[in-house]
PALUM-610931 format. One record per residue (C-alpha): x, y, z. Coordinates in steps of 0.1 Angstrom, whole numbers, plus 2048, in hexadecimal, padded with zeros to 3 digits. Each point is the difference from the previous one (the first is absolute). Example, Ala and Ser with C-alpha at 12.3 -4.5 7.8 and 13.67 -1.06 7.14 Angstrom:
<rs>
+-----+-----+-----+
|   X |   Y |   Z |
+-----+-----+-----+
| 87B | 7D3 | 84E |
| 80E | 822 | 7F9 |
+-----+-----+-----+
</rs>
This chain:
<rs>
+-----+-----+-----+
|   X |   Y |   Z |
+-----+-----+-----+
| 5C1 | 0B7 | AE5 |
| 80D | 7DD | 7F8 |
| 826 | 7FE | 803 |
| 81A | 7E5 | 7FC |
| 825 | 803 | 807 |
| 80B | 7E2 | 7EC |
| 80D | 812 | 7E1 |
| 824 | 7F7 | 7F8 |
| 804 | 81E | 7E9 |
| 7FA | 823 | 80D |
| 7DF | 80E | 7F3 |
| 7FF | 823 | 7F1 |
| 7E0 | 811 | 7F7 |
| 803 | 81B | 7E5 |
| 7E5 | 818 | 7F4 |
| 800 | 814 | 7E0 |
| 7E8 | 81D | 7FB |
| 7EC | 80A | 7E2 |
| 81A | 817 | 7F1 |
| 819 | 7E4 | 802 |
| 7EB | 7E8 | 7EB |
| 7F0 | 81A | 7E9 |
| 809 | 7EF | 7E0 |
| 80E | 7E0 | 7F1 |
| 823 | 80D | 7FE |
| 801 | 80A | 825 |
| 7F1 | 7DE | 80A |
| 81B | 7EE | 7EC |
| 81C | 815 | 80F |
| 7F4 | 7FA | 824 |
| 7FB | 7DB | 7F9 |
| 825 | 7FD | 7F7 |
| 809 | 810 | 821 |
| 7E9 | 7EA | 813 |
| 80D | 7E1 | 7EF |
| 824 | 80A | 808 |
| 7F7 | 806 | 824 |
| 7F1 | 7DE | 803 |
| 820 | 7F1 | 7F4 |
| 812 | 80E | 81F |
| 7EE | 7E7 | 817 |
| 7E0 | 812 | 80C |
| 7DD | 7F3 | 7FC |
| 7EC | 81D | 7F0 |
| 7DC | 80A | 803 |
| 7F9 | 81E | 7E9 |
| 7E1 | 815 | 805 |
| 7F6 | 817 | 7E3 |
| 7E7 | 81D | 7FC |
| 7EB | 806 | 7E1 |
| 813 | 80D | 7E2 |
| 804 | 826 | 7FF |
| 7DE | 812 | 802 |
| 7EB | 7E1 | 7F6 |
| 7ED | 801 | 821 |
| 7F5 | 824 | 7F9 |
| 7F5 | 7F6 | 7DD |
| 7EC | 7E3 | 80E |
| 7EE | 817 | 819 |
| 7F8 | 818 | 7E3 |
| 7F1 | 7E5 | 7EB |
| 7EC | 7F3 | 81D |
| 7F1 | 822 | 805 |
| 7F8 | 803 | 7DB |
| 7ED | 7E0 | 7FF |
| 7EE | 808 | 820 |
| 7F2 | 820 | 7F1 |
| 817 | 817 | 813 |
| 7F5 | 7F2 | 822 |
| 817 | 7EE | 819 |
| 803 | 7DC | 7F6 |
| 7F4 | 7E4 | 817 |
| 81C | 7FA | 819 |
| 802 | 7DA | 7FB |
| 802 | 802 | 7DA |
| 819 | 81C | 802 |
| 817 | 7EC | 816 |
| 7FE | 7E2 | 7E9 |
| 808 | 817 | 7E2 |
| 81D | 812 | 811 |
| 811 | 7DF | 80B |
| 805 | 7F8 | 7DB |
| 81B | 81B | 7FD |
| 817 | 7EF | 818 |
| 7F8 | 7DE | 7F0 |
| 80C | 80D | 7DE |
| 820 | 80E | 80F |
| 808 | 7E0 | 814 |
| 7FB | 7E8 | 7E3 |
| 815 | 815 | 7E9 |
| 81B | 802 | 81A |
| 800 | 7DB | 805 |
| 803 | 7FB | 7DB |
| 81D | 818 | 7FE |
| 812 | 7F0 | 81D |
| 7FD | 7DE | 7F0 |
| 80D | 80E | 7DF |
| 81D | 80E | 813 |
| 80A | 7DD | 80B |
| 7F0 | 7FA | 822 |
| 7E0 | 7EC | 807 |
| 7E4 | 816 | 80C |
| 7DB | 7FD | 808 |
| 7E5 | 81C | 802 |
| 7E7 | 7FF | 81C |
| 7E1 | 814 | 807 |
| 7FA | 80D | 823 |
| 7E8 | 7E2 | 806 |
| 81A | 7E7 | 7F3 |
| 81A | 80F | 817 |
| 7E9 | 7FA | 81E |
| 7F7 | 823 | 808 |
| 7DF | 802 | 813 |
| 7EF | 821 | 808 |
| 7E2 | 80F | 811 |
| 7E2 | 808 | 7E9 |
| 806 | 826 | 7FD |
| 801 | 807 | 7DB |
| 819 | 81B | 7F6 |
| 813 | 800 | 820 |
| 801 | 7DD | 80D |
| 818 | 7F6 | 81C |
| 814 | 7E0 | 7FF |
| 7F3 | 7E6 | 81A |
| 818 | 7E3 | 7FA |
| 818 | 7F2 | 7E6 |
| 804 | 7DA | 7FA |
| 823 | 7FE | 7F1 |
| 7FE | 7DA | 7F8 |
| 7FE | 806 | 7DB |
| 81B | 81A | 800 |
| 818 | 7E8 | 813 |
| 7F9 | 7E4 | 7E8 |
| 809 | 815 | 7E2 |
| 81F | 80E | 811 |
| 80B | 7DD | 809 |
| 7FE | 7F7 | 7DB |
| 818 | 81C | 7F9 |
| 7E7 | 818 | 7F0 |
| 7FD | 825 | 804 |
| 7DD | 808 | 80C |
| 7F1 | 81F | 7EF |
| 7E2 | 80B | 815 |
| 7E5 | 819 | 7F4 |
| 800 | 81B | 81B |
| 7E3 | 815 | 80D |
| 7E7 | 7E3 | 802 |
| 7F3 | 7E3 | 814 |
| 7E2 | 7EA | 805 |
| 7E5 | 805 | 81B |
| 7EF | 7E5 | 814 |
| 7E2 | 804 | 7E9 |
| 816 | 7F6 | 7E3 |
| 7FF | 823 | 7F0 |
| 81F | 811 | 7F3 |
| 80A | 81F | 814 |
| 81A | 81B | 7FC |
| 815 | 80F | 81B |
| 7FD | 825 | 7F7 |
| 81B | 81A | 7FA |
| 823 | 7F2 | 803 |
| 7F2 | 7DD | 802 |
| 81D | 7EF | 7EE |
| 818 | 80D | 81B |
| 7E9 | 7F1 | 81A |
| 7FF | 7DF | 7ED |
| 826 | 7FF | 7FE |
| 805 | 807 | 825 |
| 7E5 | 7E7 | 80A |
| 810 | 7E5 | 7EB |
| 822 | 807 | 80F |
| 7F2 | 7FD | 823 |
| 7ED | 7E0 | 7F8 |
| 81F | 7F0 | 7F0 |
| 818 | 80C | 81B |
| 813 | 811 | 7E4 |
| 823 | 80F | 805 |
| 7F2 | 821 | 7F4 |
| 7E7 | 811 | 7E9 |
| 80E | 815 | 7E3 |
| 7EA | 81C | 7F1 |
| 80D | 80B | 7DE |
| 7F1 | 820 | 7F2 |
| 808 | 81F | 7ED |
| 813 | 810 | 81D |
| 821 | 7F4 | 80E |
| 7F7 | 802 | 825 |
| 7F1 | 815 | 81C |
| 80D | 824 | 802 |
| 802 | 81A | 81C |
| 7E7 | 814 | 7EB |
| 7F1 | 7FF | 7DD |
| 81E | 807 | 7E9 |
| 7E8 | 811 | 7E8 |
| 7F9 | 81A | 81B |
| 821 | 800 | 813 |
| 81F | 7FC | 7E9 |
| 817 | 7FA | 81E |
| 7EB | 7E2 | 80C |
| 815 | 7E1 | 809 |
| 7F8 | 7DC | 7FB |
| 7FD | 7ED | 821 |
| 814 | 7E0 | 803 |
| 7E7 | 7F3 | 81A |
| 7E1 | 80B | 813 |
| 7EB | 7F1 | 81C |
| 7DD | 7F3 | 7FC |
| 7F0 | 81C | 816 |
| 810 | 81C | 7EC |
| 7F7 | 7F0 | 7DF |
| 7DC | 7FA | 80B |
| 7FD | 825 | 808 |
| 80F | 80A | 7DE |
| 7EB | 7E7 | 7EE |
| 7E0 | 80D | 810 |
| 80A | 823 | 7F4 |
| 803 | 7F4 | 7DC |
| 823 | 7F2 | 7FD |
| 806 | 7E5 | 7E7 |
| 7F8 | 7E2 | 816 |
| 7DD | 7F4 | 809 |
| 7F8 | 804 | 825 |
| 7EF | 7DE | 803 |
| 81F | 7EF | 7F3 |
| 816 | 812 | 819 |
| 7E9 | 7F6 | 81D |
| 800 | 7DC | 7F4 |
| 826 | 800 | 7FD |
| 804 | 80E | 824 |
| 7E8 | 7E6 | 80F |
| 813 | 7E3 | 7EF |
| 822 | 810 | 801 |
| 805 | 7FE | 7DA |
| 81D | 815 | 7F3 |
| 7F7 | 814 | 7E1 |
| 819 | 80C | 7E6 |
| 7F3 | 81D | 7EA |
| 815 | 803 | 7E1 |
| 800 | 80A | 7DB |
| 7F4 | 7E8 | 7E5 |
| 815 | 810 | 7E6 |
| 820 | 80B | 812 |
| 819 | 7E9 | 811 |
| 805 | 816 | 81F |
| 7FB | 7FA | 825 |
| 7DD | 805 | 80D |
| 7F2 | 807 | 823 |
| 7FA | 7E4 | 819 |
| 7E1 | 804 | 816 |
| 804 | 7EB | 81F |
| 7FC | 7FE | 826 |
| 824 | 7F9 | 80A |
| 818 | 819 | 810 |
| 809 | 81E | 7EA |
| 824 | 80A | 7FA |
| 804 | 820 | 7EC |
| 7DD | 810 | 802 |
| 7FC | 7FC | 825 |
| 815 | 81F | 805 |
| 7E4 | 815 | 7F2 |
| 7E1 | 807 | 814 |
| 7EE | 80A | 7E0 |
| 803 | 7E7 | 7E4 |
| 7EC | 80F | 7E4 |
| 7E8 | 81B | 7F4 |
| 7E0 | 7F3 | 7F1 |
| 7E7 | 812 | 7EB |
| 7DC | 7F7 | 7F8 |
| 7EE | 814 | 7E6 |
| 7DB | 803 | 7F7 |
| 7F3 | 808 | 823 |
| 7E0 | 812 | 807 |
| 7F3 | 811 | 81F |
| 7DC | 804 | 80C |
| 7F6 | 817 | 81C |
| 7DE | 7FE | 812 |
| 7FB | 822 | 80F |
| 7EF | 80A | 820 |
| 7F1 | 7DF | 80C |
| 7F3 | 7FD | 823 |
| 81B | 7F4 | 818 |
| 7EE | 7E2 | 810 |
| 804 | 7DA | 803 |
| 7F6 | 7ED | 7E0 |
| 804 | 81D | 7E8 |
| 820 | 7F2 | 7F1 |
| 7F1 | 7DE | 7F9 |
| 7E4 | 812 | 7EC |
| 81B | 80D | 7E9 |
| 815 | 7E1 | 7FC |
| 7E9 | 7E2 | 802 |
| 7EF | 809 | 7DE |
| 822 | 803 | 7F0 |
| 80B | 7DE | 80D |
| 7DF | 7F0 | 7F3 |
| 807 | 810 | 7DE |
| 823 | 7F0 | 800 |
| 813 | 821 | 802 |
| 821 | 7FE | 813 |
| 807 | 81D | 817 |
| 824 | 808 | 80A |
| 80A | 81E | 815 |
| 7E5 | 80E | 817 |
| 803 | 820 | 814 |
| 7E5 | 80F | 817 |
| 806 | 824 | 809 |
| 7FB | 80E | 822 |
| 7DC | 808 | 80A |
| 7F3 | 823 | 7FE |
| 7DF | 809 | 80F |
| 7F5 | 7DC | 7FE |
| 80A | 7FC | 7DB |
| 81D | 7EF | 7F0 |
| 810 | 7FA | 7DE |
| 809 | 7DC | 7F4 |
| 819 | 7FD | 7E4 |
| 80B | 7DF | 7F0 |
| 812 | 7F4 | 7E0 |
| 7F7 | 7E7 | 7E5 |
| 810 | 7F7 | 7DF |
| 7FB | 819 | 7E4 |
| 7ED | 7E4 | 7ED |
| 7E6 | 7FF | 81C |
| 7FD | 826 | 804 |
| 7E1 | 809 | 7EC |
| 7ED | 7E1 | 80E |
| 80B | 808 | 823 |
| 7F7 | 825 | 7FE |
| 7DD | 7F8 | 7F2 |
| 7F9 | 7E5 | 81A |
| 80C | 815 | 81D |
| 7EB | 81D | 7F5 |
| 7E2 | 7EA | 800 |
| 806 | 7EF | 821 |
| 80B | 820 | 812 |
| 7E6 | 818 | 7F2 |
| 7ED | 802 | 821 |
| 81E | 7FF | 818 |
| 81A | 817 | 7EF |
| 801 | 823 | 7F5 |
| 813 | 7F7 | 7E1 |
| 816 | 7E5 | 7EF |
| 81E | 80C | 7EB |
| 81C | 7EE | 7EF |
| 822 | 803 | 7EF |
| 80D | 7E6 | 7E8 |
| 822 | 810 | 7F9 |
| 814 | 7F1 | 81C |
| 81C | 7E7 | 807 |
| 811 | 7F0 | 81E |
| 825 | 803 | 807 |
| 80F | 7EA | 81C |
| 820 | 7F8 | 812 |
| 804 | 7DB | 809 |
| 819 | 7F0 | 818 |
| 800 | 7E8 | 81D |
| 81A | 816 | 811 |
| 7E6 | 81B | 807 |
| 7EF | 7EA | 81A |
| 817 | 80A | 81D |
| 80D | 822 | 7F6 |
| 7F2 | 824 | 801 |
| 802 | 81B | 7E7 |
| 7F7 | 7EF | 7DF |
| 7DF | 811 | 7FD |
| 80F | 822 | 807 |
| 81B | 7FB | 7E6 |
| 7E5 | 7F5 | 7E7 |
| 7EA | 81E | 806 |
| 81D | 818 | 7FF |
| 80C | 7F2 | 7DF |
| 7DE | 804 | 7F1 |
| 7FB | 823 | 80E |
| 822 | 80A | 7F2 |
| 7F5 | 7F4 | 7DE |
| 7DF | 813 | 803 |
| 7EB | 7E0 | 800 |
| 7E0 | 803 | 813 |
| 7F4 | 7E3 | 815 |
| 7DB | 7F8 | 7FD |
| 7FF | 7E2 | 818 |
| 818 | 7EA | 814 |
| 7FE | 7DB | 80A |
| 81A | 7E9 | 810 |
| 808 | 7DD | 809 |
| 81D | 7F2 | 815 |
| 817 | 801 | 7E2 |
| 7F0 | 81A | 7E9 |
| 7F6 | 824 | 7FF |
| 7EA | 80B | 7E3 |
| 7F6 | 823 | 7F5 |
| 7E3 | 807 | 7E8 |
| 80B | 81B | 7E8 |
| 7F6 | 810 | 7DF |
| 809 | 7E8 | 7E3 |
| 812 | 81D | 7EF |
| 819 | 801 | 81D |
| 80A | 7DB | 7FF |
| 821 | 803 | 7EE |
| 80E | 81C | 815 |
| 7F3 | 7F0 | 820 |
| 810 | 7DE | 7F8 |
| 822 | 810 | 7F8 |
| 7FF | 816 | 81F |
| 7FA | 7E2 | 817 |
| 819 | 7EA | 7EE |
| 81A | 81B | 806 |
| 7F5 | 808 | 823 |
| 805 | 7DC | 80C |
| 820 | 7FC | 7EC |
| 7F3 | 7E3 | 7EC |
| 816 | 809 | 7E2 |
| 81F | 7FA | 814 |
| 811 | 7DE | 7FB |
| 806 | 7EC | 820 |
| 824 | 7F6 | 807 |
+-----+-----+-----+
</rs>
């Protein structure tokens, strides 16, 4: 990515999500805050998502005019990019009305180049020359998130959470002081407060822990956290509507939270499990199960192969609930001649403990399993990483499991 350290004013990149810019009143209110912030001496680049649920409405209309079929990917990307263009132009108008010069820029105008993968493009490079010229003129740059331009000159979109990725990528390319993500929550918590009333807001969290939590469905987009870690971009997650401290995601030394081996409890709902029963235990059999799924674009998560019995074995894996029926049908077709049966369960969820402190200490798995057992929560599957332990459980047990783990690891206690 192109960078330049010649800025005399510190650059701050801010991002506002769809709920933050849902209507004209909210846009005007945020514009006043942005204008006031610019007066403190920072050069501001503001990334915005589409207004409210406008992206969903555009997708619905695209399907209607396509006769109920999936629209052509290129045209859908071009259509969806207009949602952010509307929001960015309205925000630039509102900032100018609030008394500070502003200019709206599409992803292309902001210099964002991507690969050619429609619907989930990845950023290849950012030419920040136009952004720097505008900042030097004293303007606030309002950039349409979620989009870029491929080498074949087609508009592309970055997929789920793409505006977060846009913001972090721009912060890296501009060597910004930090990236600020403003949303409808006021920070990152030790657990979902809707499930665990005693959950605490974290003052700070490391990239590795946040990446694990984001991968399990926490508020941030995993791609944006990966990008922030690579380029060492600090990210502040804070509330759009409340003037309260947020959570800083960074790679520097921790102070308060380092005392805890387990930082948070994460929950991911809408998990489904598929079991391929009694397949022959021989080389190549697993590839016969999973290669067709990969070719169909189905993402597989947890995989467990049971111990062989009389030359036969069971293979169990998880997918998202949205992919359950398609996965079950496809697996039954591809495994008809190699398996005794293929069964599934769509009523599952994941509950995880996350923390870098678990890397060099024993007993965390035992504490987790004991807490779940004491709460009468049955574990269907288990998977781990260096800083995470995940159990697949019944979705009906999520709340009591999350509360039991939060209590077992004393996450409700305030550090002193």
